[in-house]
MARKE-319429 format. One record per residue (C-alpha): x, y, z; residue number from 1. Coordinates in Angstrom, 3 decimals, always signed. Layout:
MARKE-319429
[pt [X Y Z] NUM];
...
end
This chain:
MARKE-319429
[pt [-114.779 +29.380 +52.601] 1];
[pt [-112.669 +31.073 +55.210] 2];
[pt [-111.019 +28.003 +56.624] 3];
[pt [-108.975 +25.083 +55.251] 4];
[pt [-108.530 +21.484 +56.327] 5];
[pt [-105.112 +20.487 +57.536] 6];
[pt [-104.353 +16.780 +57.668] 7];
[pt [-101.291 +15.046 +59.040] 8];
[pt [-100.366 +12.115 +61.137] 9];
[pt [-102.988 +13.038 +63.746] 10];
[pt [-106.604 +13.911 +63.343] 11];
[pt [-107.719 +16.429 +60.717] 12];
[pt [-108.322 +19.997 +61.989] 13];
[pt [-109.369 +23.250 +60.379] 14];
[pt [-107.480 +26.588 +60.306] 15];
[pt [-109.486 +29.774 +60.157] 16];
[pt [-107.742 +32.034 +57.582] 17];
[pt [-109.585 +35.069 +58.906] 18];
[pt [-108.367 +34.683 +62.414] 19];
[pt [-105.991 +37.241 +63.899] 20];
[pt [-103.226 +34.658 +64.240] 21];
[pt [-103.447 +33.642 +60.547] 22];
[pt [-103.503 +37.284 +59.411] 23];
[pt [-100.502 +38.043 +61.543] 24];
[pt [-98.594 +35.171 +59.898] 25];
[pt [-99.528 +36.442 +56.467] 26];
[pt [-98.410 +39.990 +57.312] 27];
[pt [-95.129 +38.637 +58.725] 28];
[pt [-94.535 +36.686 +55.534] 29];
[pt [-95.171 +39.810 +53.432] 30];
[pt [-92.816 +41.830 +55.656] 31];
[pt [-90.088 +39.220 +55.150] 32];
[pt [-90.610 +39.376 +51.409] 33];
[pt [-90.468 +43.185 +51.434] 34];
[pt [-87.246 +43.105 +53.515] 35];
[pt [-85.723 +40.620 +51.111] 36];
[pt [-86.586 +42.879 +48.162] 37];
[pt [-85.142 +45.903 +49.984] 38];
[pt [-81.938 +43.967 +50.671] 39];
[pt [-81.653 +43.049 +47.002] 40];
[pt [-82.314 +46.612 +45.845] 41];
[pt [-79.823 +47.910 +48.411] 42];
[pt [-77.154 +45.503 +47.274] 43];
[pt [-77.744 +46.356 +43.644] 44];
[pt [-77.676 +50.106 +44.411] 45];
[pt [-74.479 +49.783 +46.424] 46];
[pt [-72.816 +47.810 +43.661] 47];
[pt [-73.914 +50.349 +41.070] 48];
[pt [-72.519 +53.192 +43.202] 49];
[pt [-69.177 +51.412 +43.522] 50];
[pt [-68.992 +50.798 +39.776] 51];
[pt [-69.958 +54.387 +38.935] 52];
[pt [-67.400 +55.824 +41.378] 53];
[pt [-64.718 +53.539 +39.993] 54];
[pt [-65.442 +54.370 +36.362] 55];
[pt [-65.759 +58.084 +37.127] 56];
[pt [-62.448 +58.132 +38.984] 57];
[pt [-60.653 +56.368 +36.152] 58];
[pt [-62.179 +58.716 +33.550] 59];
[pt [-61.307 +61.859 +35.557] 60];
[pt [-57.724 +60.709 +35.918] 61];
[pt [-57.252 +59.238 +32.465] 62];
[pt [-59.087 +61.465 +29.978] 63];
[pt [-56.527 +64.332 +30.207] 64];
[pt [-53.870 +61.950 +28.880] 65];
[pt [-55.720 +61.784 +25.557] 66];
[pt [-54.968 +65.472 +25.006] 67];
[pt [-51.609 +67.160 +24.661] 68];
[pt [-50.311 +70.704 +24.438] 69];
[pt [-47.671 +71.960 +22.055] 70];
[pt [-46.038 +75.239 +21.091] 71];
[pt [-46.763 +76.346 +17.531] 72];
[pt [-43.641 +78.248 +16.447] 73];
[pt [-42.118 +79.383 +13.186] 74];
[pt [-39.078 +77.126 +12.731] 75];
[pt [-36.518 +78.114 +10.136] 76];
[pt [-35.043 +74.886 +8.752] 77];
[pt [-31.380 +75.785 +8.258] 78];
[pt [-29.852 +73.524 +5.609] 79];
[pt [-26.535 +73.441 +7.463] 80];
[pt [-28.301 +71.987 +10.529] 81];
[pt [-30.220 +69.128 +8.876] 82];
[pt [-27.981 +68.127 +5.957] 83];
[pt [-24.383 +67.004 +6.019] 84];
[pt [-22.337 +68.145 +3.006] 85];
[pt [-25.430 +69.338 +1.211] 86];
[pt [-27.144 +65.906 +1.366] 87];
[pt [-30.896 +65.977 +1.876] 88];
[pt [-31.672 +62.270 +1.690] 89];
[pt [-34.043 +60.685 +4.171] 90];
[pt [-31.384 +59.013 +6.316] 91];
[pt [-29.397 +62.288 +6.675] 92];
[pt [-32.471 +64.319 +7.623] 93];
[pt [-33.652 +61.618 +10.016] 94];
[pt [-30.353 +61.572 +11.895] 95];
[pt [-29.902 +65.397 +12.128] 96];
[pt [-29.842 +67.310 +15.407] 97];
[pt [-32.941 +69.537 +15.612] 98];
[pt [-32.168 +71.077 +18.998] 99];
[pt [-30.548 +74.245 +17.562] 100];
[pt [-33.575 +74.781 +15.321] 101];
[pt [-36.042 +74.581 +18.211] 102];
[pt [-33.829 +76.820 +20.341] 103];
[pt [-33.686 +79.449 +17.591] 104];
[pt [-37.465 +79.290 +17.265] 105];
[pt [-37.901 +79.834 +21.033] 106];
[pt [-35.488 +82.818 +20.953] 107];
[pt [-37.378 +84.357 +18.060] 108];
[pt [-40.781 +83.877 +19.702] 109];
[pt [-39.647 +85.224 +23.071] 110];
[pt [-36.707 +87.587 +22.522] 111];
[pt [-34.612 +89.219 +25.215] 112];
[pt [-34.019 +86.178 +27.426] 113];
[pt [-30.290 +86.468 +28.179] 114];
[pt [-29.789 +84.936 +31.648] 115];
[pt [-28.430 +81.461 +31.437] 116];
[pt [-30.817 +79.997 +34.055] 117];
[pt [-33.782 +81.517 +32.233] 118];
[pt [-32.576 +80.101 +28.900] 119];
[pt [-32.282 +76.645 +30.453] 120];
[pt [-35.809 +76.843 +31.847] 121];
[pt [-37.106 +78.034 +28.512] 122];
[pt [-35.476 +75.081 +26.814] 123];
[pt [-36.920 +72.672 +29.401] 124];
[pt [-40.437 +73.652 +28.292] 125];
[pt [-39.999 +71.492 +25.200] 126];
[pt [-39.839 +67.724 +25.182] 127];
[pt [-36.716 +65.907 +24.025] 128];
[pt [-38.826 +64.706 +21.139] 129];
[pt [-40.354 +68.064 +20.398] 130];
[pt [-39.105 +68.089 +16.779] 131];
[pt [-40.191 +64.542 +15.895] 132];
[pt [-43.098 +65.864 +13.861] 133];
[pt [-40.835 +68.269 +11.987] 134];
[pt [-38.357 +65.461 +11.306] 135];
[pt [-41.105 +63.255 +9.797] 136];
[pt [-42.331 +66.167 +7.724] 137];
[pt [-38.905 +66.837 +6.270] 138];
[pt [-38.249 +63.172 +5.588] 139];
[pt [-41.502 +62.988 +3.666] 140];
[pt [-40.745 +66.199 +1.712] 141];
[pt [-36.987 +67.170 +1.658] 142];
[pt [-37.824 +70.214 -0.484] 143];
[pt [-38.943 +71.980 +2.716] 144];
[pt [-35.341 +72.301 +3.881] 145];
[pt [-34.389 +75.973 +3.951] 146];
[pt [-37.959 +77.229 +4.537] 147];
[pt [-39.665 +78.607 +7.634] 148];
[pt [-42.366 +76.220 +8.755] 149];
[pt [-45.107 +76.730 +11.327] 150];
[pt [-44.485 +73.620 +13.461] 151];
[pt [-46.168 +72.291 +16.619] 152];
[pt [-43.410 +71.440 +19.117] 153];
[pt [-44.365 +68.972 +21.877] 154];
[pt [-44.182 +70.411 +25.385] 155];
[pt [-42.552 +68.549 +28.223] 156];
[pt [-44.739 +66.567 +30.630] 157];
[pt [-44.483 +69.108 +33.440] 158];
[pt [-45.385 +71.998 +31.149] 159];
[pt [-48.273 +70.016 +29.715] 160];
[pt [-49.568 +69.139 +33.183] 161];
[pt [-49.414 +72.783 +34.207] 162];
[pt [-51.497 +73.853 +31.209] 163];
[pt [-54.046 +71.166 +32.018] 164];
[pt [-54.286 +72.220 +35.670] 165];
[pt [-53.097 +75.819 +35.898] 166];
[pt [-52.332 +77.549 +39.158] 167];
[pt [-54.937 +80.236 +39.993] 168];
[pt [-53.633 +83.637 +38.855] 169];
[pt [-55.123 +86.956 +39.955] 170];
[pt [-54.314 +90.345 +38.485] 171];
[pt [-54.971 +93.737 +40.158] 172];
[pt [-54.571 +97.117 +38.510] 173];
[pt [-52.340 +99.422 +40.574] 174];
[pt [-53.116 +103.103 +41.212] 175];
[pt [-49.853 +105.067 +41.411] 176];
[pt [-46.994 +105.672 +39.042] 177];
[pt [-44.219 +103.056 +39.046] 178];
[pt [-40.596 +103.484 +38.056] 179];
[pt [-38.401 +100.433 +37.459] 180];
[pt [-34.630 +100.757 +37.963] 181];
[pt [-33.741 +98.531 +34.988] 182];
[pt [-34.983 +96.131 +32.336] 183];
[pt [-33.253 +92.844 +33.291] 184];
[pt [-31.650 +91.108 +36.221] 185];
[pt [-32.505 +92.333 +39.728] 186];
[pt [-34.500 +95.566 +39.674] 187];
[pt [-36.300 +97.850 +42.098] 188];
[pt [-39.697 +99.288 +41.343] 189];
[pt [-40.564 +102.502 +43.163] 190];
[pt [-44.100 +103.913 +43.353] 191];
[pt [-45.486 +107.367 +44.025] 192];
[pt [-47.844 +106.117 +46.741] 193];
[pt [-48.183 +103.255 +49.200] 194];
[pt [-49.275 +100.903 +46.401] 195];
[pt [-47.873 +97.779 +48.085] 196];
[pt [-49.271 +98.437 +51.589] 197];
[pt [-52.297 +96.195 +51.124] 198];
[pt [-50.109 +93.378 +49.762] 199];
[pt [-47.711 +93.742 +52.679] 200];
[pt [-50.626 +93.418 +55.124] 201];
[pt [-51.825 +90.313 +53.303] 202];
[pt [-48.347 +88.787 +53.559] 203];
[pt [-48.275 +89.500 +57.337] 204];
[pt [-51.623 +87.754 +57.692] 205];
[pt [-50.345 +84.685 +55.801] 206];
[pt [-47.294 +84.627 +58.077] 207];
[pt [-49.599 +84.690 +61.091] 208];
[pt [-51.527 +81.697 +59.760] 209];
[pt [-48.248 +79.822 +59.150] 210];
[pt [-47.017 +80.643 +62.698] 211];
[pt [-50.269 +79.362 +64.170] 212];
[pt [-49.975 +76.097 +62.276] 213];
[pt [-46.405 +75.662 +63.506] 214];
[pt [-47.493 +76.179 +67.095] 215];
[pt [-50.367 +73.726 +66.693] 216];
[pt [-48.001 +71.098 +65.260] 217];
[pt [-45.575 +71.689 +68.200] 218];
[pt [-48.430 +71.235 +70.699] 219];
[pt [-49.420 +67.964 +69.019] 220];
[pt [-45.896 +66.589 +69.039] 221];
[pt [-45.405 +67.462 +72.729] 222];
[pt [-47.841 +64.652 +73.546] 223];
[pt [-45.160 +62.138 +72.435] 224];
[pt [-41.972 +61.416 +74.345] 225];
[pt [-38.475 +61.150 +72.919] 226];
[pt [-35.388 +63.207 +72.315] 227];
[pt [-35.967 +63.458 +68.572] 228];
[pt [-39.507 +64.707 +69.175] 229];
[pt [-38.306 +67.314 +71.646] 230];
[pt [-35.774 +68.584 +69.135] 231];
[pt [-38.452 +68.842 +66.507] 232];
[pt [-40.802 +70.686 +68.871] 233];
[pt [-38.046 +73.219 +69.709] 234];
[pt [-37.349 +73.827 +66.027] 235];
[pt [-41.041 +74.418 +65.342] 236];
[pt [-41.424 +76.850 +68.200] 237];
[pt [-38.282 +78.726 +67.185] 238];
[pt [-39.603 +79.060 +63.645] 239];
[pt [-42.994 +80.228 +64.911] 240];
[pt [-41.282 +82.782 +67.172] 241];
[pt [-39.204 +84.117 +64.244] 242];
[pt [-42.380 +84.523 +62.186] 243];
[pt [-44.123 +86.277 +65.067] 244];
[pt [-41.294 +88.837 +65.251] 245];
[pt [-41.858 +89.661 +61.614] 246];
[pt [-45.601 +89.907 +62.163] 247];
[pt [-45.151 +92.336 +65.070] 248];
[pt [-43.372 +94.800 +62.780] 249];
[pt [-46.120 +95.790 +60.298] 250];
[pt [-44.168 +98.443 +58.403] 251];
[pt [-40.928 +96.497 +57.985] 252];
[pt [-39.977 +95.229 +54.534] 253];
[pt [-40.702 +91.500 +54.030] 254];
[pt [-38.624 +88.888 +52.219] 255];
[pt [-40.736 +86.338 +50.361] 256];
[pt [-39.926 +82.640 +50.084] 257];
[pt [-41.232 +79.634 +48.157] 258];
[pt [-43.839 +78.797 +50.815] 259];
[pt [-45.732 +81.994 +50.071] 260];
[pt [-47.825 +82.715 +46.979] 261];
[pt [-45.686 +84.284 +44.283] 262];
[pt [-46.229 +88.021 +43.881] 263];
[pt [-45.107 +89.630 +40.592] 264];
[pt [-45.299 +93.028 +38.965] 265];
[pt [-46.314 +93.279 +35.300] 266];
[pt [-44.797 +96.508 +34.028] 267];
[pt [-43.507 +97.875 +30.743] 268];
[pt [-44.371 +94.648 +28.876] 269];
[pt [-42.322 +92.501 +31.249] 270];
[pt [-42.673 +90.684 +34.545] 271];
[pt [-40.753 +91.075 +37.797] 272];
[pt [-40.947 +88.474 +40.586] 273];
[pt [-41.002 +90.169 +43.969] 274];
[pt [-38.373 +88.966 +46.445] 275];
[pt [-38.624 +91.890 +48.885] 276];
[pt [-41.656 +94.118 +49.400] 277];
[pt [-42.304 +97.291 +51.318] 278];
[pt [-45.030 +99.933 +51.341] 279];
[pt [-43.719 +101.972 +48.378] 280];
[pt [-41.197 +99.699 +46.645] 281];
[pt [-40.350 +96.180 +45.696] 282];
[pt [-37.153 +94.407 +44.731] 283];
[pt [-37.152 +91.397 +42.474] 284];
[pt [-35.810 +89.462 +39.519] 285];
[pt [-36.979 +90.083 +35.982] 286];
[pt [-38.661 +86.961 +34.573] 287];
[pt [-39.741 +88.586 +31.296] 288];
[pt [-37.628 +91.497 +29.978] 289];
[pt [-38.968 +95.021 +30.377] 290];
[pt [-39.067 +97.600 +27.633] 291];
[pt [-36.803 +100.626 +28.015] 292];
[pt [-39.337 +103.002 +29.579] 293];
[pt [-38.561 +105.372 +32.459] 294];
[pt [-41.863 +104.894 +34.261] 295];
[pt [-45.283 +103.240 +34.020] 296];
[pt [-48.267 +105.510 +34.251] 297];
[pt [-51.237 +104.799 +36.550] 298];
[pt [-53.375 +101.919 +35.291] 299];
[pt [-50.654 +100.559 +33.023] 300];
[pt [-49.047 +98.173 +35.539] 301];
[pt [-50.485 +95.366 +37.586] 302];
[pt [-49.784 +93.204 +40.585] 303];
[pt [-49.949 +89.536 +39.533] 304];
[pt [-50.371 +86.730 +42.099] 305];
[pt [-49.656 +83.036 +41.517] 306];
[pt [-51.810 +81.658 +44.313] 307];
[pt [-50.102 +78.233 +44.521] 308];
[pt [-46.698 +78.557 +46.239] 309];
[pt [-43.740 +77.715 +44.032] 310];
[pt [-42.673 +74.931 +46.405] 311];
[pt [-46.020 +73.199 +45.748] 312];
[pt [-45.649 +73.231 +41.974] 313];
[pt [-43.639 +71.141 +39.507] 314];
[pt [-42.958 +74.237 +37.386] 315];
[pt [-41.097 +77.286 +38.589] 316];
[pt [-42.341 +80.876 +38.435] 317];
[pt [-40.039 +81.459 +35.502] 318];
[pt [-41.595 +78.578 +33.562] 319];
[pt [-45.088 +79.719 +34.483] 320];
[pt [-44.252 +83.180 +33.167] 321];
[pt [-43.010 +81.712 +29.876] 322];
[pt [-46.098 +79.472 +29.469] 323];
[pt [-48.529 +82.267 +30.293] 324];
[pt [-46.762 +84.592 +27.828] 325];
[pt [-46.906 +81.955 +25.062] 326];
[pt [-50.641 +81.428 +25.857] 327];
[pt [-51.264 +85.182 +25.615] 328];
[pt [-49.491 +85.223 +22.261] 329];
[pt [-51.741 +82.422 +21.012] 330];
[pt [-48.865 +79.990 +20.436] 331];
[pt [-50.149 +77.192 +22.705] 332];
[pt [-52.216 +74.507 +20.901] 333];
[pt [-54.226 +71.693 +22.431] 334];
[pt [-54.827 +68.624 +20.264] 335];
[pt [-55.644 +64.928 +20.538] 336];
[pt [-52.645 +62.968 +21.773] 337];
[pt [-52.109 +60.580 +18.881] 338];
[pt [-48.676 +59.768 +20.294] 339];
[pt [-50.351 +57.872 +23.112] 340];
[pt [-51.904 +55.428 +20.604] 341];
[pt [-49.173 +55.303 +17.935] 342];
[pt [-45.895 +55.279 +19.899] 343];
[pt [-44.130 +52.666 +22.001] 344];
[pt [-43.021 +53.004 +25.596] 345];
[pt [-40.582 +55.756 +26.582] 346];
[pt [-38.861 +57.126 +29.680] 347];
[pt [-40.308 +60.557 +28.787] 348];
[pt [-43.979 +60.662 +29.822] 349];
[pt [-45.021 +62.935 +26.931] 350];
[pt [-43.510 +60.528 +24.392] 351];
[pt [-44.794 +57.245 +25.934] 352];
[pt [-47.509 +55.370 +24.120] 353];
[pt [-49.309 +52.014 +24.209] 354];
[pt [-48.936 +50.847 +20.619] 355];
[pt [-46.236 +48.344 +21.526] 356];
[pt [-48.402 +46.991 +24.327] 357];
[pt [-51.475 +46.816 +22.074] 358];
[pt [-49.594 +44.886 +19.368] 359];
[pt [-48.051 +42.600 +21.987] 360];
[pt [-51.487 +41.984 +23.501] 361];
[pt [-52.986 +41.144 +20.087] 362];
[pt [-50.191 +38.700 +19.230] 363];
[pt [-50.433 +37.065 +22.693] 364];
[pt [-54.184 +36.631 +22.424] 365];
[pt [-53.911 +35.170 +18.934] 366];
[pt [-51.553 +32.472 +20.266] 367];
[pt [-53.844 +31.915 +23.272] 368];
[pt [-56.930 +31.545 +21.093] 369];
[pt [-55.209 +29.244 +18.568] 370];
[pt [-54.107 +26.970 +21.391] 371];
[pt [-57.006 +26.844 +23.786] 372];
[pt [-60.056 +26.978 +21.490] 373];
[pt [-59.587 +23.784 +19.418] 374];
[pt [-58.042 +21.832 +22.265] 375];
[pt [-60.666 +22.978 +24.756] 376];
[pt [-63.667 +22.251 +22.483] 377];
[pt [-62.358 +18.852 +21.346] 378];
[pt [-61.582 +17.881 +24.963] 379];
[pt [-65.113 +18.921 +26.022] 380];
[pt [-66.676 +16.905 +23.165] 381];
[pt [-64.683 +13.837 +24.045] 382];
[pt [-65.401 +13.999 +27.773] 383];
[pt [-69.056 +14.727 +27.314] 384];
[pt [-69.989 +12.543 +24.357] 385];
[pt [-67.389 +9.827 +23.777] 386];
[pt [-65.521 +9.041 +27.007] 387];
[pt [-67.163 +6.379 +29.182] 388];
[pt [-67.426 +6.522 +32.912] 389];
[pt [-64.154 +5.320 +34.429] 390];
[pt [-61.709 +6.269 +37.147] 391];
[pt [-59.454 +7.873 +34.535] 392];
[pt [-62.169 +10.172 +33.188] 393];
[pt [-63.273 +10.999 +36.730] 394];
[pt [-59.670 +11.936 +37.601] 395];
[pt [-59.419 +14.091 +34.461] 396];
[pt [-62.668 +15.907 +35.275] 397];
[pt [-61.575 +16.567 +38.880] 398];
[pt [-58.240 +17.928 +37.684] 399];
[pt [-59.887 +20.215 +35.107] 400];
[pt [-62.167 +21.639 +37.761] 401];
[pt [-59.233 +22.106 +40.120] 402];
[pt [-57.041 +23.769 +37.451] 403];
[pt [-59.759 +26.330 +36.830] 404];
[pt [-59.273 +27.552 +40.404] 405];
[pt [-55.452 +27.446 +40.521] 406];
[pt [-53.882 +30.915 +41.091] 407];
[pt [-52.567 +32.383 +37.850] 408];
[pt [-49.068 +32.836 +39.248] 409];
[pt [-48.708 +29.029 +39.238] 410];
[pt [-49.159 +28.998 +35.442] 411];
[pt [-46.473 +31.661 +35.251] 412];
[pt [-44.064 +29.439 +37.198] 413];
[pt [-44.948 +26.583 +34.827] 414];
[pt [-44.160 +28.759 +31.797] 415];
[pt [-40.868 +29.897 +33.352] 416];
[pt [-39.747 +26.347 +34.208] 417];
[pt [-40.938 +24.543 +31.092] 418];
[pt [-41.061 +26.961 +28.159] 419];
[pt [-38.101 +29.207 +29.058] 420];
[pt [-35.685 +27.123 +31.142] 421];
[pt [-36.345 +23.659 +29.661] 422];
[pt [-37.431 +24.326 +26.082] 423];
[pt [-35.351 +27.509 +25.617] 424];
[pt [-38.070 +29.630 +24.052] 425];
[pt [-37.407 +33.414 +23.723] 426];
[pt [-38.034 +35.413 +26.854] 427];
[pt [-40.699 +38.103 +26.863] 428];
[pt [-42.179 +36.850 +23.572] 429];
[pt [-45.891 +36.717 +22.745] 430];
[pt [-45.436 +33.059 +21.800] 431];
[pt [-44.515 +32.077 +25.332] 432];
[pt [-47.065 +34.449 +26.841] 433];
[pt [-49.808 +33.048 +24.623] 434];
[pt [-49.017 +29.455 +25.499] 435];
[pt [-48.946 +30.268 +29.200] 436];
[pt [-52.267 +32.100 +29.077] 437];
[pt [-53.664 +29.334 +26.924] 438];
[pt [-52.964 +26.828 +29.676] 439];
[pt [-54.569 +29.241 +32.159] 440];
[pt [-57.779 +29.647 +30.129] 441];
[pt [-58.035 +26.057 +28.846] 442];
[pt [-59.919 +24.599 +31.909] 443];
[pt [-62.458 +27.480 +31.750] 444];
[pt [-63.168 +26.816 +28.077] 445];
[pt [-63.508 +23.060 +28.627] 446];
[pt [-66.012 +23.600 +31.449] 447];
[pt [-68.003 +26.182 +29.444] 448];
[pt [-68.016 +23.975 +26.322] 449];
[pt [-69.244 +20.955 +28.306] 450];
[pt [-72.015 +23.027 +29.854] 451];
[pt [-73.084 +24.206 +26.361] 452];
[pt [-73.088 +20.660 +25.054] 453];
[pt [-75.205 +19.481 +27.993] 454];
[pt [-77.733 +22.279 +27.347] 455];
[pt [-78.607 +20.782 +23.958] 456];
[pt [-81.724 +18.601 +24.320] 457];
[pt [-80.899 +14.848 +23.994] 458];
[pt [-83.728 +14.496 +21.453] 459];
[pt [-81.553 +16.315 +18.878] 460];
[pt [-78.881 +13.658 +18.975] 461];
[pt [-81.414 +10.803 +19.275] 462];
[pt [-83.261 +12.058 +16.202] 463];
[pt [-80.023 +12.146 +14.191] 464];
[pt [-79.118 +8.653 +15.319] 465];
[pt [-82.666 +7.493 +14.496] 466];
[pt [-82.349 +8.508 +10.802] 467];
[pt [-79.052 +6.623 +10.396] 468];
[pt [-76.345 +9.155 +11.329] 469];
[pt [-73.254 +7.869 +13.092] 470];
[pt [-72.448 +9.029 +16.626] 471];
[pt [-69.725 +11.327 +15.300] 472];
[pt [-72.045 +12.823 +12.669] 473];
[pt [-74.776 +13.387 +15.239] 474];
[pt [-72.355 +15.284 +17.485] 475];
[pt [-70.532 +17.400 +14.880] 476];
[pt [-73.456 +18.020 +12.495] 477];
[pt [-76.305 +18.552 +14.995] 478];
[pt [-75.253 +18.950 +18.626] 479];
[pt [-72.117 +21.073 +18.158] 480];
[pt [-73.773 +23.787 +15.986] 481];
[pt [-76.470 +24.198 +18.583] 482];
[pt [-73.887 +24.453 +21.364] 483];
[pt [-71.752 +27.008 +19.527] 484];
[pt [-73.338 +30.112 +21.132] 485];
[pt [-72.447 +28.861 +24.620] 486];
[pt [-68.991 +27.728 +23.498] 487];
[pt [-68.245 +31.090 +21.899] 488];
[pt [-69.489 +32.970 +24.930] 489];
[pt [-67.308 +30.918 +27.240] 490];
[pt [-64.332 +31.311 +24.928] 491];
[pt [-64.613 +35.102 +24.708] 492];
[pt [-65.092 +35.414 +28.446] 493];
[pt [-62.010 +33.236 +28.947] 494];
[pt [-60.050 +35.449 +26.528] 495];
[pt [-61.203 +38.494 +28.421] 496];
[pt [-59.849 +36.837 +31.583] 497];
[pt [-56.552 +36.229 +29.808] 498];
[pt [-56.470 +39.851 +28.617] 499];
[pt [-56.496 +41.093 +32.195] 500];
[pt [-53.847 +38.724 +33.590] 501];
[pt [-50.501 +40.150 +34.698] 502];
[pt [-48.848 +37.724 +37.154] 503];
[pt [-48.105 +34.850 +34.696] 504];
[pt [-46.592 +37.273 +32.170] 505];
[pt [-44.372 +38.848 +34.815] 506];
[pt [-42.900 +35.440 +35.525] 507];
[pt [-41.880 +34.835 +31.916] 508];
[pt [-40.118 +38.206 +31.554] 509];
[pt [-42.764 +40.368 +29.883] 510];
[pt [-42.072 +43.058 +32.453] 511];
[pt [-39.083 +44.263 +30.454] 512];
[pt [-38.924 +47.831 +29.164] 513];
[pt [-39.766 +47.432 +25.472] 514];
[pt [-39.481 +50.460 +23.205] 515];
[pt [-39.770 +48.847 +19.776] 516];
[pt [-43.056 +47.669 +18.317] 517];
[pt [-43.095 +43.829 +18.004] 518];
[pt [-43.528 +42.465 +14.491] 519];
[pt [-43.711 +38.730 +15.172] 520];
[pt [-44.599 +36.131 +17.747] 521];
[pt [-40.991 +35.668 +18.844] 522];
[pt [-40.085 +39.368 +19.171] 523];
[pt [-39.691 +40.906 +22.612] 524];
[pt [-42.994 +42.482 +23.657] 525];
[pt [-45.161 +43.524 +26.528] 526];
[pt [-48.922 +43.532 +27.026] 527];
[pt [-51.367 +46.133 +28.222] 528];
[pt [-51.839 +44.903 +31.827] 529];
[pt [-48.054 +44.737 +32.282] 530];
[pt [-47.655 +48.199 +30.736] 531];
[pt [-50.188 +49.534 +33.258] 532];
[pt [-48.302 +47.849 +36.075] 533];
[pt [-44.975 +49.375 +34.954] 534];
[pt [-46.388 +52.905 +34.577] 535];
[pt [-48.203 +52.771 +37.952] 536];
[pt [-44.865 +52.251 +39.693] 537];
[pt [-43.114 +55.285 +38.106] 538];
[pt [-42.764 +58.493 +40.153] 539];
[pt [-43.574 +61.049 +37.422] 540];
[pt [-47.012 +62.588 +37.812] 541];
[pt [-47.696 +62.417 +34.085] 542];
[pt [-47.396 +58.626 +34.135] 543];
[pt [-50.283 +58.462 +36.661] 544];
[pt [-52.585 +59.978 +34.025] 545];
[pt [-51.110 +57.646 +31.376] 546];
[pt [-51.814 +54.701 +33.673] 547];
[pt [-55.488 +55.650 +34.017] 548];
[pt [-55.698 +56.250 +30.227] 549];
[pt [-54.259 +52.772 +29.565] 550];
[pt [-56.846 +51.330 +31.974] 551];
[pt [-59.580 +53.058 +29.953] 552];
[pt [-58.250 +51.399 +26.781] 553];
[pt [-58.130 +48.018 +28.547] 554];
[pt [-61.686 +48.407 +29.807] 555];
[pt [-62.807 +49.283 +26.273] 556];
[pt [-61.243 +46.058 +25.073] 557];
[pt [-63.079 +44.115 +27.783] 558];
[pt [-66.386 +45.826 +27.007] 559];
[pt [-65.965 +45.085 +23.306] 560];
[pt [-65.140 +41.425 +23.959] 561];
[pt [-68.065 +40.953 +26.302] 562];
[pt [-70.351 +42.745 +23.864] 563];
[pt [-69.092 +40.442 +21.137] 564];
[pt [-69.941 +37.458 +23.306] 565];
[pt [-73.538 +38.729 +23.706] 566];
[pt [-73.823 +39.410 +19.960] 567];
[pt [-72.512 +35.940 +19.044] 568];
[pt [-74.932 +34.294 +21.434] 569];
[pt [-77.837 +36.158 +19.841] 570];
[pt [-76.491 +35.592 +16.336] 571];
[pt [-76.127 +31.810 +16.571] 572];
[pt [-78.837 +31.099 +19.053] 573];
[pt [-81.405 +28.594 +17.832] 574];
[pt [-84.715 +27.692 +19.412] 575];
[pt [-86.084 +24.232 +19.565] 576];
end
C-alpha cells in the first residue's frame, strides 16, 4: 500500500505517501534530524577543544615546576664552620651557617672573580636554602664533617627559570688577530682588521628599526589631545631624532645600552661585554676573567650575542655568563623537584612546596566526610522511608533543595559567625574548615542518597516485608545495600566539590601564610585551592609555574576521586 487512512473528528481521508508533498515532508524531517545531529557533534567538538586547550595550557605552564636545576660543586665541610667548640651533634650541625661553605665552593669552581658586584651576582645564583640538602646529609652522618663532598646546591628561582628558557645565544668565529688590554675590569680589544664592521652595521640597522617604532608611536599618540600627550609625543620624536643622528654616521663608534642585544667577546678563556664598539676595536667590562695572554690568534676568539636584550630578562649578562660557564663545565644538574611535593610554603619560589596544603586538604576532607556522610545518609533514609507527608517534611525538603543552590560564600560566613566568633574554635584549622565544607556538601549528599534509594525497585522492600522483616530491617538489610553505589557516587562527587572550594575557607582564615606542616585537626593549615589562590597573586614569575603545577595536582585528585566513584559504582552494582 502506498497510502494510509487518516481519521479524526471529520470524515476519514487517505494520504498518498508517494506524493511529492509527502516526500518533501519526509525529506524535511530527515534534514532537521541531520541538523540536530550536526549541532550535537559541533557542541561536543567545541567542548572537547576547550577542554584540550585548557589542559594543554595548564600542562605547558605547570610541568616545568616539577623539575629543578642545581649546581653540583665540591663543598669542603670546614669543621670550624659547622661545629661550635668541636661539637658535632645534630642540633649544632642543623643550626650552623652554611653560607661561607657555599661561597668557598663557588670561588673554587669559578676562580678569579674579584669585583664586588660580580661576587654578589655569583652568590645570588644560589638559593637561600641551597645547602639544605648538605645540612640534612651531615645531620644524618656527622662523620662527613671535614671532608669534601660533591653536593647539589639549589639554584635561585631566576637562575632556574633562565636555564629552563634560555635566551638565544649565537657565536661567530672572528677572522683577525685580537689583543686585549687587560684581564679584568674595563678593557679594550684591538683587532688587526675591521672585524667589528659587520656588527656595527647590524647595530645601526637595529637603531633604525627602533627609531621607526618611536616615530610610529608618536604618530599614533598625536591623534589624541592633551598636554600630557603632547609632551610624550615631543619626547618620542626627540629620541627618534637622536637615534637618527647616530644612524647617519655609519663609521662612528656606538655605545650599547640594555635595549639592544648584548654583544660579547669570548677571548683568552674569558668573556668581555661590549659597551662601545667601532670598526677595529671594542671597549667593555670583563664578565669572566681572561688569561694572561698578549693576543688571541685568528680563529681562537669569538663574537657572542645574547639575542634577548638585558632589559627584557630577569637575569643580567653577568649572571648569564656565570650560568653558561657552569653549564659548559658540566656542573649544572636537572632533577625532579621533590621539594615541591615534600616542603611547605615559602617566600622563596624555589623552596616553596605543597606538602602543607596536601596534609591540610586531607585533614579537612576527613572531617568533612566524617560529618556529612552519616548525617546525610541517615537524613535521606528518614525522609524517604520513614517520614510521613506533612508540612514539616515538605518544608525540610524545600530547604534542603534550596541549600544545595546557596553560594558557597554564605557557608563561609556561617562558619565565621558560628564556629569562630561564637564557639571560639581555632582559626585556620582543618576542624573548622571540615565542618564548614560538611555543611556545604550535606544537601548534595542528601539529595543523591534519596535519589539512590528511590531507584531501588519497591518489590525489594515488599518482598522483605512479606517474609516477616520489620520496616527497619527491610530498609537497612535490603534497600540500603542496593542503593550504596548511588550513595557512594554522590558522596565522592560531593567531596570533589568540597575539594575545589575556596571562598568558604577564605572566610574562616585559611588564607594565612602557613609554613609548618599541620599534624592535627586543630593546627593552623591551608588547603590546596587556597594555596593556588595565594600563589596566583604573587608577582614572582616562578610562582606562576608553581600555581599551574599545583592545579595539575588538584586535577589529579579530582580525576582520582571521580574514577573512584565510577569504580565503586561498578563494584557494588547489583542487577535485579
